[in-house]
N, C-alpha and C positions, 0 to 999 in steps of 0.2 A: 784428666777426664777419663771415664771408663771406656774401654775399647768396644764395649757392646753397643754404645750409642750409634745409631745409623747416621750416615752422612746426609746433610741437608741437601735437598734438591736445589741446585744452583742455577737452574735455567733462568734466562733473563725474564721470562714472563712471570716468574715468582719474585721478581724485583731484587734478586741477589745475584751477584756474579760479576765477572768482567773486571779483573785487575787492569791496571794501566797497561794496555797493549797485550794483555795476556788473560785468558779465561781462568777465573779462580774457581776451582772445583771444591773448595774446602773452607768456605768462609765461616759461618756460624754453625756449629753442630746442631742438627735438628733435635727437637724434643719429641719423644715418642708420643703418639696420639692414639686416642680411641682404645679403650680396654686396658690401659696401664693402671695397675692397682698396687702401686708401691706402698701407699699409705692407706690401708683398707679401713682404718677407724674413721668414724664420722668427723667432719671438719667443723661444722657449725654446731657447737654444743653449748650447754649452759655455761660451762667453764670458760670457753673461748669468748663467748659473748660478754660475760661479766668482766673478764679481764680487759677486753677492749673498751667497754664502757668506763672502767676505772681509768684506763690510760689516756683516752681521748682528751678529756679536759686538761690533764697534766701536760700532754703533748702540745695542745693548743697554746697554753700559757708559755711553754718553752719556745715554740716557733715564733710567736709574736714578740717575745722578749729579745730573741736573736735578730729577727728581721726588721723590727720596728723600733723598739725601745733602745737597744744597743747598736743596731745596724752593724753587727759583726757576725758573719756566717749567714748564708742565705740558702738553706737546703731546698727550698721550693723553686729555685731558679735553674735547677738542673733536673734531668729526667729521673735519676735515682736519688730519692730524698735521703740524705745521710742521717737525719734524725731517726727515721724509721729503721734503717739498717742498724743503727746503734741500739735501739730498743730491742730489735729482733735478736741481736747478738747477746745482749744482757739476758734476755729470756732463755736463750739456748743454754747459757752458762748456768743460770739458776735452775733450769729444768734438769740439767745433768746432775746437779747436786741433789735435787728433790728425788730423782730416780734412785740415787745411791742410798738415800734414807729409806725409801720404800717405792717400789716400781709403780704403784698405783697413784702416787702423788704427782708424778710427772705428766705433762701434757703430751698428747700424741703429736706427731709431725703435722698432721692436717690441722689440728687445733692451733698450733703455732703459726701456720700459714694463714689461717683465718684472721688472727690478730694482725699479721703483717698487712693483709689486704685492707682490713677495716681502718687501720692506722694510716695507711697510705692515702686512702680516699679522704679521711678526715683532715689529713695534712693538706691535701690538694685544695680543698674548699676553704680552709683557713688561710692559705698561703698568699704569696707575694702578688699574685694576679687575680685574686678573688676577693675574699672578705677584707683583707688588709687594705685593699684599694677602696672597696665600697663603704666601709665604716666611716672614714672621715668625710667622704662626699656627702653623707646624709646630714651632717651638721655644719659643714664649712660654708655652704651657700647662705645660710641664715646668719651665722656669726660675723662673717666678713662683708656682708652686703652694706655698701655705702653709696650715698648719692654720687660721689665723685667717680666710683668705678662703674656706675651704670647698672649694677645688679638689681637695685631696688625697683627701678622702673622697667628694665628690659628682661629680667630673669625671674625674680621672685613671684610675680603674678602667674607665671606659667608652670611653676614647680608644684606638683601635688603635695599638699601639706601632710597628708596621711602617710606619705612615703619617706618623709624626712623628719628630722628632729629640730623643732623651731622654738621650743621653750627657752626663753632667754636665760633664766637662772641656771638651768641644767647644762646648757652648752657653754656658758661662761665658766662654770666650775670645771667642765671638761677641758677647756683650752688653757685655763690658768692653774689647774691642779689644786683648787681651793676647796674641793668637796670630795664626796665619795659616791661611787656608783650605787652603794647599798642604802643610801637615803631613799625612802619611799618616793619622794618627789622625783628624784633623778631616775629611779627604776621605772616609774610610770612613763616618764618622758621618752625613754628609749624602747620600752616593751613593745608598743604597737608596731613601729617600723621594723624592729628586729624580727618579730614573729611573722610579719607580712613578707619580708624579704627571705626569711628562712623557708617559708612555704613556697615562694616563687622559685628559689634556687633548687629546692628539693624536687619541684615539678620539672624543672629544666633537666635535672639529672635523671629523673625517672624516664623522661622521653629518651635520653641517651641510652639508658639500660634497655629500653624496648628496641631501639635501633641496633644496639649491640647483639640483642637476642636474635634478630633477623640475620645479621651479618656473620655471627659467630661460626656457624658450621661451614659456610662457604670459605671463609678466610682461614679457619683453623684446620679443618679436616680435608676439604677439597683442594684448596691451594697450598695448604701446609706452610703457612707463614712461620717465620722463625721465632718471633718473640724473644729477642736477645736479652731484654731487660728483666725477664723473669728467671734467668739462669741462676743468679746469685742466691736468692732465698731458697730455690729448689735444691741446688747443690749442697747448701749448708745443712739441710735436713734429710738428704737422700742417703740412706744407709748403704746403698750399693757403691757410691763413689768413695766413701771413707775419706772425705776431704781433709778431715783433721788429722789423718795419719800420713798425709803427703808432706814430704820434706820441702818440696817446692812451695807448697802453700805457706808453710811456716817461714821460709826464706822471704817470701813476699811480705808477710806480716811483719817480720823483723825489720826489713829495710824501711818499709813505710812507717813503722812505729818509731824507729830511730830518727828519721827525718822530721816527723811530727813533734817528737819530744824535744829535739834539738832546737827547732825553730820556735817552739812554744817557750822554752827557757830563754832563748835569745831575745824574744819579744819583751820578756819581763826584765832581763838583765842585759842591757845594751853592750856590756863588755864582751859578751859572747857574740861572735860574728854570725850574722843571719845567712843561712843558705839561700841563694837566689832562685828559689823554686817558682815563686809567683811574682807578680808585678809589685814593685815598691817605688811609687812616685814616678816622676817623669823619666828617670834614667832607664826605666824598663819599657819605654815607648819608642819604637823604632823611628817614629816620625820626628823625635827630638833631634836625631842626627841627620835627617834629610830636610834641609832648609831651602834648597834651591827650587824655584818653579821650573816645570809644572809638577815635579815629583812630590813637593810638600803638600799637594792637594789631596794625596791619598788618605789623609786623616789619621785618626787614632789607630795605631797598630801595636798593641801590647805584645811584649815578648815574655811569655810565661810558660813554665813547665810544671804542669799539675800532674803528679804521679797517678792519681786516680783517673784523670782524663786520658792518660796513655793507656791505663789498664782497661777502662771502658771501651776505648777504641779497639782493643783486641777482640771484643765481642762483635764488632761490626764487619760487614763485608768489605773487601779491599777496595772495590770501586766506589763505595760510599765514602770511605776514608779519604781516598784520593780526591773525590769531588768536593768534599767539605773544605779541605785546605786550598784546593785549586780555585774554586769559585770565591773563596774569601778574598783572594787576590784579584780575581776578575772584577769584583765590586770596587776595589781600590783603583784598579786601572781605568775603570769607567770614569772615576773622578779626575784621574790624571789626564785622560784624553779630553774630558770636558774642560779642564784648565788650559790645555793646549789650544783648543779652538773656541775658547771663551763661552762654552756652554754653561759653565758654572754660574754665570751671571743670570741664567734663567732660574727663577724661584722654584725650588724643589728638585732640580736636576741632581742625580740621575733617576729620581723617582723610585728609590729603593723599595719603599713600602708598597707602592703600587705594583712594581714588578714581582715582588715576593707574594703579594696577594694573588696575582694572576697565576703564579706557580702553584700555590696551595689549591686553588680552584681546579687547576688542571690535574693535579694529583687525585683529588676527590672524584672528578669526572671519569678519569681513567680507571680508578678502582671500582667505581660503580658500573662502568661499561664492561669490565672483565667479569663482573658478577651478575650481569644482566639476566642471563637465562634463569638462574635460580630465583632472583628477585621477582621476575615476571611471573614465574610459576607460583610463587607464594602469594602474590597479590591477586593473580587470576583465580586462585583457589579459595580466596577469602570467603566467597559466598557459596561455594560448592562444598557442603558438608560431607559429601560422599568421598571426597579426595583425602587420602591419608597423607598428611604433610610430614609424617615421621618426626614429630616434634615432642613426643612424650617425655623425653629426657632433657629437653631444652630448658633454659632458665624460665621461659614462659611459653605456652602454646603460641604459635605464630599468629593465630587469629586474635588472641588476647593481647599480644604485643602490638598488633596493628591498631586495635581498639585503644590501647594505652597511648599510642602516639596521637590518635585522633582526639581523645578526651584531654590529654595533656596539652595539646596544641590549642584546643578550645578554651582551656583554663587560662592559658597565656594570652590568647586573643582577648578574652573577657577582661583580664587584668589590665592589659594595655589600653583597651578602649575606655575603661573606667578612668584610667590615668590621663586620657585625652589624646592618645595617639590616633592617627588616621589609619584606616584599614590597609591602605596600600603600603604605608611605611612599615606596618607590623609584618605584612607578608614578605616584603623585601628583606627587612632586617633579619628575621629569624630563618629565612631560607639561606641567606648568606652565613649566618652563625652556625647552623647545623652542617652546612657544606664544609666549612672550615673544620668543624669538630670531626667530621668523617675523615678529612684529609690527615689531620693530626693522628687520629686513631690508627689509620692505615699505615702511616709511615712508622709509627711506634711498633705496631704488630709485625710489620715486614722487615724493618731494618734497625729499629732501636736507636735513633739519633740521640746523642747526649743532651741536646737542647732543641727547643722549637719555640722561639720567642714570638715572632711576628708582631713586634711592637707597633702600635698605632696604625694597624691595618685591619682592624675589625670592621664590622658592618657600619658602626657609627662613624668611623673615619672615612671609609671608602664611599659610602653613599653621598656624603657631603662633598668630597673632592671630585666625584664623577658628575654629579648633577647640580652642584652648587646649592647654596642655602637661601638665596633670595626669594624663592617661591615656596619654601617650606614653612610649615606652621611652627610657631614658637613652642607649642606643647610637644611636637615631635622632637624638636631640638633639646628641650628640657629632658625628655625621656632618654634620648641618646646620651645625654650627659650623665644621667643616673646609671644607665647601662654600661657606661665606661668602667664601672666597678668590676665587671667581669669580662671586659673586652680591651683593657689597656694592653695586655699581652697574653700569651697562652702557654706560659712555661709550666704552670701547675694545673693544666686542664684535666678535669676528672674523667672524661670519656675514655681515653686510652687506658687509664688505670683500671676502669671497670672491665674492659675486654681482657687486659692482662690478668685480672683477678679470675675471670672465667678460665683462662688458659692454665693458671696455677691450679684451679679446682679440677680441671681435666687431668692434669699431670698427677695430682694427688689422689685421683680416684674418688673425688667427692661428688656431691650432688649440686647441680646448678641452682635449683630453685631456692633451697635454704640460703645459699650464698647470695642470691639476688636480694632477698629480704634483709640479710645481714648488711649488704652494701647500702641499701636504702636507709637502714638505721644509722649506719656510720655517717652518711651524708647529712641527715637531719641533725644528729647530735653534734657532728663536726661543725655544722653551720652555727648552731647555738653557742657552742664553746668558742668558736672563732670570734663571733661578735663579742661574747663576754670578755675574752682575753684582751681584745683591742680596746674596748670601752673601759674596762677596769684599769688598764695601764695608762690610758688617756687621763683618767681622773687621778691616778697615783702620781704621775709625773708632770701633768699638764701637757696637753697635746701640742701647745705652741711654746712650751717653756723648756722642759728638760729632756725631750726626746733627742737622741744623738743625731748629729749632723749626718746627712742633709735634712733631717726631720721629714721622713716620708709621709707622716700624717698631714703635714702642711702641703707637701708636694702633691700627693695623691688627691687631697681634698680640693686643692685649688685648680689643678689642671683642667678638669672638664668645664668648670664654670668660666675660667678665663677663655677657654676655647669657644664656648657658646657665645660669649660677648664678641669675640672676633668674628664668628659666623654672622652675627647680626650687623656689626658696623663695618666689617671689611670682608665681604664674601669673595671667594676666588673668582678670578676673571674667567671669561669663556675660554680663553686660550689655555689657562692653567687646567681647566676641566678637561679640555681636549687632550692636553699632554698626558694627564693621568690616565685617560682612557687608552691612549696609545701604549703606555707603559704596562697597563694591565693586560691588554691584548697581546703584547709581545711576550710577557711572562707566561701567559696561558698557552700560546702557540709554541713557544720554545719548549715548554714542558711536554706538551703532547708530541712534538717532534722527537725529543729525546726518548720518550717512552716507545715510540714506534721504531726508532733505530735500535733500541735495545732488544726489541722482539725479533728483529731481522738480522742483527749483527751481533753474534755472541761476544765478539772482542771489543765492542763499543765501550770506552773507558769511563764515560760520564754518566752519573746518576742524577735524575732531576731532583731527588730529595736533597742532595748536596747543594744544588742551586737554591732550593727553597730555604734551607735553614742557615746557609752560610752568611747571610747578610745580617744576622742577629747580633745583639750585644754579647750573648753567651759564647757564640761561635767566634767572635772577635778575640775572646780570651782563650779559646780552645783550639784555634787553628794549628798552632805549633805542636801541642800534645798529640793531636790527631795525625799530623804529618809524621811525627816520630813513630806513632803506632803503625801507620801505613808502612813505613820503612821496615820496622821489626817484623810485622806480619808477612810482608812480601818476602823478606829474607827467609823466614821460617818455612813458608810454603814452598819456595823455590828450591831450597837446599836441604830441607828436612822432611818436606811433604806434610801430609795431613797428620801423620803420627807425631811428628815433632811439635806441631801446633797444638794438638790435643794434650800432649804431655806438658806443655808450657802453661796451659790455661790455669791450673791451680795457683801458680805463682801470681798471676794477675788478679785472680779472685782474692788472694791474700792481701795484695796491695789495696784493692778497693775496700775490703772489710776493715783493715787496720787504719786507713786514713779516715774512714767514716767514724770509727770508734774513738780514736785518739783525738780527732778534730772535735768530736762531740764532748769528750772529756774536758778539753780546754774551754769550750763554750760554757759548760756547767761550772767549772772553776770560776770563770769570770762572773757568772750570775750569782753564785753563792757568796763570793768575797767582794762583789761589786767593784771589780777592776777590769780594765781592758785586757784582753788576751788575744793570742794568735788565732786567726781564722784561716783555715787552709783554702777556703773558697769564699768569695771569688778573689 
């Protein structure tokens, strides 16, 4: 890293700092803000837009092939999408060749970054927790409805037909693979729901853009949050860093490439011994060796060493690294203690999802509270045109952003009311949804955690476990089931990527407003292409026939409707509802307490974000890499200082880049030759 980069403000109120028992004054180097004009050429140009438009459908097909059809490689389950990094690296290489032929043929750095941002957003909306979940939900309820499972009588009458695909011939061909999407009959059957849901998701993301517009200046310029996850693309195109001339960078590339190539060949040729970097079967689960009670109650504890996970950890603050692996074990010990005192006999104990939900809400409330002065000023000045809000250079004028939130919210309310939802449920559902979105965006901007799953703790799940379902209308439950399509988990949430896109734009010296419209275009096109890729491959392979195990089309499609049937016939008891409320309250209060202690005690070693994300599936895989990164980073800072840490960063950038590139190459080889290949993640 270049010596001229200023040191990040590591005060606890900025959410970064505090190594275990020792204040960390050098976590993530800050990124210069305001007035930086490293890349003076325009970012959103005709060339960058056309290139993005060309790549988005190809990318959607690739992502769905990996995550759904082949179930090998899951780029959208981690914060840095490796498919986007791969495409960006290929574009950098081709761009270098084009410039050698003629300087004007090459894209400017800002144009390349525009492609990166648009492709990341399109990937997010296509990905594992968005359209990949939503698509099979739309057809599954009609195809698998039977008198014996109760769906025909209890569910189908309450599902809006215009939001789902009910044509018998079209969905039969989809599940059996006996037809083609491109038959007019099948196209017409899917066209209506796809266009409606595309408009809905685009409206949802537009509201997020408006919220990000209001929060951007406070979080980016006033609080100077670190945005660790934007460092890789920025450093790769930054002429001042000369990343590609760093020996350490190439050492990182070489080591990661050798590991990837070796394991890729070992996967194809079993005579070559596999390097035990990632989990392989039960032998890599620590719980396999711990069979005595109560310790065997800790559950799945994979032992995995992901090089890119270690490298990503080097971009995070030391206290977050410590908290991630520490709280991963706290969750396990909760189950052990529960086994000791027979608490595990209580259904749902230790209420992990509810605790995590409370923590996310606490993070959002704390973030909004620290920004309250500016937010109050903006909203108070909404009707006073004489007040200069100093928003001429913002993505949208603040008054327009507020109107955008109001009109977008009105559109969503209208959509839900037409679908049969009650006004109260609409208000509660989307208040919770956007609160979670703000929490995820804040933690990504502030600290850059490598994952933020929050499985089964969205508003559809939380409302029902807190209040019960006995008194809720069937149409509310049906819409909750459809909304499961973007609330099953939040690993590929688009809102933090939007704000990171604005940060990249600021660093690149670009203009926010053209970028906002480019993002909107990427979201809408990404949604259309995501639906197309999922539906196309359903017809090609048969959604219930040749999709690789565990066949996520069947899993995702069935989960919400099975859950709705359970809500109807076996709602939670009053005691279970009470227990979940206690767990949510505990998570919320514990998070607020940790944040207050961080403000008052610079040495406080625990970060609430670590508590929030450590319960997730992804962090179960990454706890060991992050613990290794914590040890390496702590050693570098204590014995080499900030200089040694900065000098080492190119090595870790090289590891991330090479693993993304070579992992993607193996995925493409598998797709082209139709063979199973090595997947470095998960």
